C-alpha positions in Angstrom: 0.0 0.0 0.0 1.3 3.5 -1.0 -0.2 6.8 0.1 0.6 10.5 -0.3 -1.0 13.7 0.9 -1.7 16.6 -1.5 -3.8 19.7 -1.8 -6.2 20.4 -4.6 -5.3 23.9 -5.8 -7.3 24.4 -9.0 -10.1 27.0 -9.1 -13.1 24.5 -9.1 -11.6 21.7 -7.1 -12.4 18.1 -8.1 -15.7 19.0 -9.8 -17.1 17.7 -13.1 -14.4 18.1 -15.7 -11.3 17.9 -13.5 -12.9 14.9 -11.7 -13.3 13.2 -15.1 -9.6 13.7 -15.9 -8.8 12.4 -12.4 -10.9 9.2 -12.9 -9.5 8.6 -16.4 -6.0 8.8 -15.0 -6.9 6.5 -12.0 -8.3 3.9 -14.4 -5.0 3.7 -16.3 -3.6 1.6 -13.4 -4.3 -1.9 -12.2 -4.1 -1.0 -8.5 -7.1 -0.2 -6.4 -7.0 3.6 -5.8 -8.8 5.6 -3.2 -9.2 9.3 -2.3 -9.6 10.2 1.3 -10.9 13.5 2.7 -11.9 14.0 6.3 -11.8 10.3 7.2 -14.1 9.5 4.2 -12.6 7.2 1.6 -14.0 6.6 -1.9 -12.9 4.7 -5.0 -10.8 7.1 -7.1 -12.2 5.2 -10.2 -15.8 6.2 -9.4 -17.1 9.6 -10.6 -20.0 9.6 -8.1 -17.6 8.7 -5.3 -15.1 11.4 -6.1 -17.8 14.0 -6.6 -19.5 13.0 -3.3 -16.5 14.2 -1.4 -17.1 17.8 -2.4 -13.5 18.6 -2.9 -13.0 22.4 -3.5 -10.0 24.6 -3.9 -7.4 24.3 -1.2 -8.8 21.0 0.1 -6.2 18.6 1.5 -6.7 15.0 0.4 -4.9 11.7 0.7 -4.4 9.4 -2.2 -4.0 5.7 -1.5 -3.3 2.8 -3.8 -2.8 -0.9 -3.4 -1.6 -3.2 -6.1 1.2 -3.9 -8.6 1.6 -0.3 -9.8 0.5 1.5 -6.6 3.4 4.0 -6.4 3.1 4.9 -10.1 -0.7 5.4 -9.7 -0.4 7.7 -6.7 2.4 9.7 -8.2 0.6 10.2 -11.5 -2.5 11.4 -9.7 -0.5 13.8 -7.5 1.2 15.1 -10.7 -2.2 15.6 -12.3 -3.5 17.6 -9.3 -0.4 19.7 -9.1 -0.7 20.6 -12.8 -4.1 22.0 -12.1 -5.5 19.3 -14.4 -3.9 20.7 -17.6 -3.6 17.9 -20.0 
């Protein structure tokens, strides 16, 4: 299991379009991936799950992955978040 804390800094947070990019990136990996905010953990590959966290600008979150490519998955998602979701 690999985990890393990060902060969502883009203007709209993890809402609609950025959440879609986030989920697409998470689905590129074999590992199970979760997003945790305020003790609530959801599947990072689920749009409804991610949106249900209500992640807005400046929200600290934890990314957790478990599987064969766990470290790569977490690092790729942190990189996506730090780039403010620019493809």
